[in-house]
N, C-alpha and C positions, 0 to 999 in steps of 0.2 A: 504495500500500498504505498503509496506516494504520500510525504510531510513535507509541506513548505518550510524552508530552513529561515534560521533566525535573518532578518537583514542586516550584510554585512556593511560595517562603517570603515572607511578608508582614511586616514589621518594622511596628510603630505607634508613635507618639510619645507622650509622657508626656499631652499634650492628647488625643489621642486616646482613650486608655486610660481617663482622667476622665471623658471624654463617654460612654463604656462603661458605666461605675461608673452614673454616675446615671442612664441609659436601664434599666437592671438595677434600680435602687433606684425608680424611678418606675414599673416594670412590675411590682414587687412590691407597689406601694401603689393599683394598679388595683383596681375592684370586680368581682366575682365575682360573677355573676348564681345565684342561689338555684338547686341543683339542678342545674346544669351540671356538665361534665366538669371544668372547671378547678376549680370550688368542691369537688367531691368530692377532688380532687387534694392539696385544700390542706387540707380537711377530715382525709383520713386520715394526712397529713405532719404533723398537729399532735397534741398531746396532748389526749387526750381530759379534761374537768374532773370527769368521771364517777370514784369511787373506790369499786365495788362492794364489798362482804362478800368475802372470800377463801374461796376453795372453792365458791362458788355459781358455778354454769353457768347461764345461759340467754341465749334470743335474741328480741330486741324487732323486728320489720318493720315500716317505713313504706313504705305505697301511696299513692303521689299520683297521681290521676287528673285528666286534662285538661290538665296541664302543656303548654307550648309545645313539647314534644319528644314528647306521649304521655305513656303511664304510665310514673313511676318507680317502682322499688324498693330500699329500702335497708335494711340491717340494722345493727343495734346489737347485738355479741356480746359477752359477758362471759365470761371465763374465769382464772380464775387470778388473782382480783381486779383483772384490767385490762379494760378496754371498748377495742374497736376497731370504727369503721365499715368496712360491708363493702360493695363497690358495684363492678358490676353485680353482682345476686344470681344465682347460678346457678339457674337453671329447675328443675333436677331437687333443688335444695339440699330438706333436711326441711324439715316445717312448724316456723314460729317458736312459741315458748311464747307469743306477745302478736302479733297484727297489728293496726296500725291505718291503716283507710284514709281517705283524704279526699279532697275536690278542691284544685284549684290554689289557690283562693282562700283557702281553710281553712287550708292550710298555710302559705301565706305570710303570712296575718293573726295565726296562731299563731308562726312563726318570726320575724316581725319585731317582734313584742309588743303588736301592736295589737288581737290577740284572746286573751281567756284560754281555755287549754284546755278547762278545767272548764264553761266556758261552752257550748264548742264542741261538748264532749260531750253536755251538757244538750239543746243543740239539735237534737240527730241528726245534727251536721255531720262527727262523729268515727263512725267504725265500729270498735268492737272484735270481735275474736276470739280467744279463746283464755283464759288467766288472767292477768288484770293483778297478780295476787298471785304471781305467778312471778320478777317482776323486782324489783331491789332499786333502788328509786330512790334519789338521794343525799339523806342525811339523812333517811330515814323519810318523805322527802315522796311525793305519789301522783299528779305530775304526768304530761304527756306531750310534754313538750318535748325536743326533741333536745340530746344532748351537744356541741353545738357549740362548740369553743373560743372564748373571748373575741376572740382576734386575727381570726378567721376572720369572726366575726360583724361585726365592724367594718368588715371589707371586701365584706360580701355586699351585693349589689344584688337586690332585687325587682322591678325591672322589665324585662318580656320585651325591650324594645329592646337590651337589653346584650348581645345576640347570641346564636348558637345553643349549644346543650347540648353539642355534639359537637365535638372539635377538628377544624379541616381542613374544617368545613362552611361553606360561602358564609354573609354575613350576608344576612338578609331584606330585599329592598328594600323601599323605603318610598314 
């Protein structure tokens, strides 16, 4: 007959606690693959650098096709003078005010700063659906850059080799 064991108690030395703190700090400095689940967790936990006009409500949706994990959709939603990133997007969500669709290479280029969004738009690499005038871009700009906080941008890796997007998935074999 099975009997539960008494709960185990663990004690930790100061050295072990210090090592755990260093491991946590090291993990917080690791790179986050662009558009991965970990990346979205970090983006959604950080404060957005965008400061939209109070009283305006709008939704900007980004659709990135051909990512290592298929098509990724996320939204920047503004209401009551604050922005938030929403991921994953509910398939039944209402249509966004503006939807921007592109492929993985274009998204990586724009997000990494190697490709100007205006150039990508004129080259037909960004496809727009909706009304760009509905969106309050910061400081009156009309760019299509993500409102990613700088601390997340510094940790972002654009390499596919940085691992799978979904938590708990095995790393691809090389």
